[in-house]
N, C-alpha and C positions, 0 to 999 in steps of 0.2 A: 461612434465608440461608446461603449457602456450602455447602449440602449437596451431596455428590458425586453425580453423575448418570452412569448407564450407559445408553448407547443400545442399541436392538435391532439385529439384523442388517439389518433392512429400512431403519432410519434410517441406518446406516452406508453401505449400498449406495446409497440415494438421495442422501445427502450427497456421496459420492464422485463420482457422475456429474454432480451439480449443479455442483460446483466444477471438475470436469474440463471441462465445457462452458464455464464462465467462464474457465478457464485457457487454453482454445483460442481464445477470441474477445475477451478483454479487452485490446484494444490501447489505447494512448494514455497510458500512465503512471498514477501513483497517483491523480490526480483522476478519471480515467476509471474506474479500478477501483472507487473509492468509489461512483460513479454506477451502475455495473453491480451492485454489492452492494446498493445501496439498492433498485434496481428488483426484484431477486430476493427479498430478505428482508423488505422493508417493503411493497412494492406487491403482490407475488405471494403469498409464503408467510405474510405477517403475523406473522413471528417476533418482530419488534420494532415499537414505535411509531416514528414519525418522531423524536420527542423522544429516545427511548432510543438510536436509531441515531446521531443527531447527538452525543449525549453520548459514545458509544463513539468516534466520529471525533475529538472533542476530546481525549479521554484519549490515544488513540494518537498524536496530533500532538505531545503532550508527551514521549513516550517516545523514546529513541534507537532507531535502526533503521528498517526499512521500515514506514511507517504503514499502508499498504494491506494488507500481509501480516499485520500484527498485528491489523488489523480482521478479516481473514478467519479467523485463528486464533480470535479471540473469538467470532465468529459460529458457527464449528464447535463450540466449547465450549458455547455457548448451546443449540445444537441437540442435541448428543449427548455432552456431557462432555469429559474430557481427550482420549480417543481420537478424539472428533469433531474436536477442534482439530487433531490430527495428520493425520487424513484430509483435512480441508479444506486444510491447508497443502500436503500431498503432491500432491493432485489439481490444485490451482491452480498449483503451481510446476513440476511435472514436464514439462509440454509445452514450455515455453520452455527449461528446463534441458537436456532431451534434444536439442532443436534446436541449442543452443549447443555442446554436446559434439560433435555431429556436425560442426558448422561448424569447431570447433577441430581436429578430426582430418582435415579436408579443406581446409585453408587454401589450398593451392596449386592446387586443382582445381575450385573452385566458380565459376560465373558468377552473380553476384548481382543484376544489373540488374532482372530480372523480379521477383525476390523483394522488392526495395526498392520497386518500383512498387506491388506489392500492399500492402505495409506502409503506404505513404503513403495509399492509399485507405482502409485499415482505420482509420487514425488520424483521418481525416476523419469516418468513421462514429462513432467514439468521441466526437468533439466534439458531434455531435448528441445523443448519450446524455447527455453532461454538461449541455448546455443544458436538456434536459427535466428532469433531476434537480434542477438549481438553481432552475428556475422553480417546481417544487413545494415545495422547501425554503423559498424566499422567501415563498411564500404561507402557509406554516405558522409561520415564525419571525420574520418581519419585518412585523408587523401594526400597530405603533404608531410614532410619530415617533422615539422613542429607538432602537428596534431597527433601523429603517430607516437612521437616522443612523449607527449603529455599523457596519452592513453596508457602507454607502457609504464610510465613513472607512477601514475596514480594506481594502476593495477598492482605494481610491486609494493607500493607504500601500504595500501589498504589490505593486501593479503598477508603482509608481514606484521602489522600492528592492529590491535582491536579497538583502540581508543576512538570513540565516536566523533570527538571534536576534530579529528584529523580529516574527516571527509569535508568539513566546512572549510578548513584551511586549504586543502587540496583544490577545491573548486575556486576559491578566491584567488589563489596563486595562478591557476590556469586562466582565470579571467584577466588578470593583470598581464600575463604573457601574451594573451590574445590581443589585448589593446596595443601592446608594444610592437609585436611582430607584424600584425596585419594593419597597422595605422595607415599605410599607403595603398592598401588594397581596397577596391570598391566594396562597400558593405552590402550584403545581400538582405533581402526583405522576406525571405521564405520562413524565417523564424518568428515573424511578428504575429502576435495573437490578437484576435478580436473576440471579446467575450461579452455575453449579455449581463453585465454587472454594472449598475448605475451608481451614482454618488450616494443617493439616498440609502440604497441597500448596503453599501460599504460603511456608511456612517452609523446606521442602525446596528450593524454587525460589530463595529468597534465599541459602541456603547454597551451592547449585550455582553461582549467579552470582558470588558472592564468591570461591569456589574457582577458578572459571575465570579471573577477572580477576587474582588474586594468585598462584594456584598454578601455572597453566599456563606463565607466563613462566619460572618457576624450573625446571620440568621440561624445558621446551624448551631452556633454556640448558645444562643438564647432559646432555642427550641429543643424539645425532647423527642421530636419526630425522627424515627430511624430513617425514613425515606429521604428527609432533608439532609441528614448526616451523610448518607450514601451518595446523594446527588452532588453534594459539595466535594467529597473526596474524589469521586470519579471525574467530575468536571475539571478540578484542579490538576489532576494527573494528565488528562487529555490535552490540557492547554499548556503544559510545561515540560512534558517529557520529550527529549530529543533522542533519535536513534531507533525508533520503532518498537516492535513488540518485545524483543529480547531485553531491551533496556527498561521496559515498563515493569518487568517481573519483580525486581527488588522494591520498586516504589509501591506496587500493589501489595506485596507481602508486608511491608512496614505499616501500611494503612489498614489492611483487612485482617491479617492474622493477629497483629498486635492488638487490635481492637476487640478480638474475640468473636468476630463475625463468622469466620471460617477456620477450621482446624488446619494445621500445617499439612497433615496427611492428605486431606481433601484438596487443599490448595495445589499441592504437587500433582495429585491425580488429575485434577482439572487442567493444569497446564500441559500435562502429557497428552490428554485428549485433544486439547486445542491444536497441538502439532499434527494431529491425525485427521483433522477436518479441513475442508477447503476454506477459502476466504481469509479475511484479515485476522491476525493474531489478537487484535483488540476485542474480538468477540469473547475472549476469556472473561470479560466483564459480565457477560450474561450468565456464565457458569457460576461466578462468584456471587451474583445476586440470587440465583436459584438455590445455591448451597448455603446461603446465609442462615445460621442456626437461630438467629433472633427474629426472623421473619416468619409470619404465618401465611403469607401469600407469595410463594416462591416465584411464580411466573411474572406477576406484576413487579416484584422486586428486581427480577432479572432485566426487565425492560427499562426500569428506572436507571439501573447501572449502565446498561448498554447505551441508552440515549444520552446520558450525562457524559460519558467518555468520548462520544463521537460529536457532540454538539460543538465543541470548540473547533473541530475540523471545518465545519460549514462556515463558521464565522471567520476563521483565518483565511480560508480560500477566497471568500468574498473580499476581504480587506486587501490581501496581497495581490490578487489578480486584477483588482480594479486599479490600484496605483501602479502596477507594472505596466499597464497600457500607456502611461504617460512618459515612462522613461525608455521604453523599448525602441523608440524612433531615433534616439541619439546614436550617432555613428560609432562612438566609442563603446556603447553597450552592444551594438551589433557585432563589433570585432571581439568584444569580450565573450560573446556567445559562442564564437568559433572555438575558443579555448575551453569554455564551460561544457560544450557538447562533447568534446574529446575526453574531458575529465569524467563526465557522467558515464560514457562508455567504459572507461577504465574502472570506475567505481563498481559498475554492474559486473564487469569481467572479473574483478577481484573475488566476487562471490563464487565464481566457477573454479578459481584457483584454490581458495581456502574458504570453506571446508570441502566443497564438492569434489574437486579433483583428488584431493588427499584421501577422502573416504572411498571414492571409486577405485583408486589404485590398490586399496587394501581388500577390495571385494571384486575379483575378476568377473563373477557372474553378473554383478550389477553393471560393471563397465561394458560387458558384452551387450546387455539389454539396452543400455543407453545408446550405444553405437547403432544398434538396429533401429531404435526409435528415432534417432536423429536423422538417419537416412530416409525414413518414412516421412518425417516432417519436411525435409528438404525436397522430397519428390513431389509434394503437394497433391498426391493422388488420393489421399484420404484426409478428410477434415480433421483439424487438430483436436476438436472436442471428441470425435469418435476414437482417435488414437488414445486419448486419455482414458475414456470409459473402457475400451477393450483391454488396456493395460491393467486397469483395476480389477477387471473380471479374471484375467489370467493370473494375476498376483494372488488371488484368493486360494489358488490351488498349487502355485509354483513355489511359494516361499515356505 
């Protein structure tokens, strides 16, 4: 347990192109990314069982920062060690980061209507992928009355209220119910995780995280370097924001616009463009770096901001997943996972209820297209990545 793993060149090569393909086609936000990851690494590659995958999702939901990116990092580590995690993040993140850097450098010359039409169609394809993934997860984790009740209760709660802290409360309550209800049921081992993270890596990550949180502000205050100020701001946001990309918006606005680094108009334009590209929403940081009005090197500034906001994710994944391996063997934790798995399905399902189902109901043509795409995904006759690409091409002419 916790033994360091080194991948082969072939593994690194295959991992890079696997995540690059996902980074170019994974539209639809974090929930869609989780569905794409599940299809690739549970259904196709059999890297994890459904239980192990859902456990990883639950852990990443509890961490500050971008949950889907942290999940991708963990999957890369599982496949090919620490370097595998870096390769997975790089390949998954770079397509959207590069597009946003180009957008930032061409703010006054781009015509975006066709691009946004394509993005709209791609997001509809992502909904079909989510529906398929959730259907399979429900079949695996919601088999008795208690788990079905937990799934429905969390779905109702999270689709009715938008407070981010509720998802943590819901998962904790589901864990307690799992411990209580399943205390006399033999605990299963299918959700146990074995990850290539050793104690040295976890300890170094903890020291780096603490140094970044407490040391960077001091250095930035004493220095006049713009790059250090930016790294401090984006590192602090990446290490402390809960709730993902939509919650990071006001934090970034307070830091970036208030400091005079980016105008409010460009900030909002960049955020709109971020919604139209694949990959994680946190790549918005690359746009903000490239659009910084005080920087004379937009590309290098973009990568400073991008690396700073994602660096805490690597450190938090190393720390949390290393120590998780020591508590997961406890029988009460295993029973808690039954409740947590049902709650995670309910949490993801709530996204389909609000806002997706509400928006689709108001647009019959979108509802019809999603229905057709869902049938195609369930048929498994066409690869998901091909369905996504074909939908994008059709959307350029249909909307």
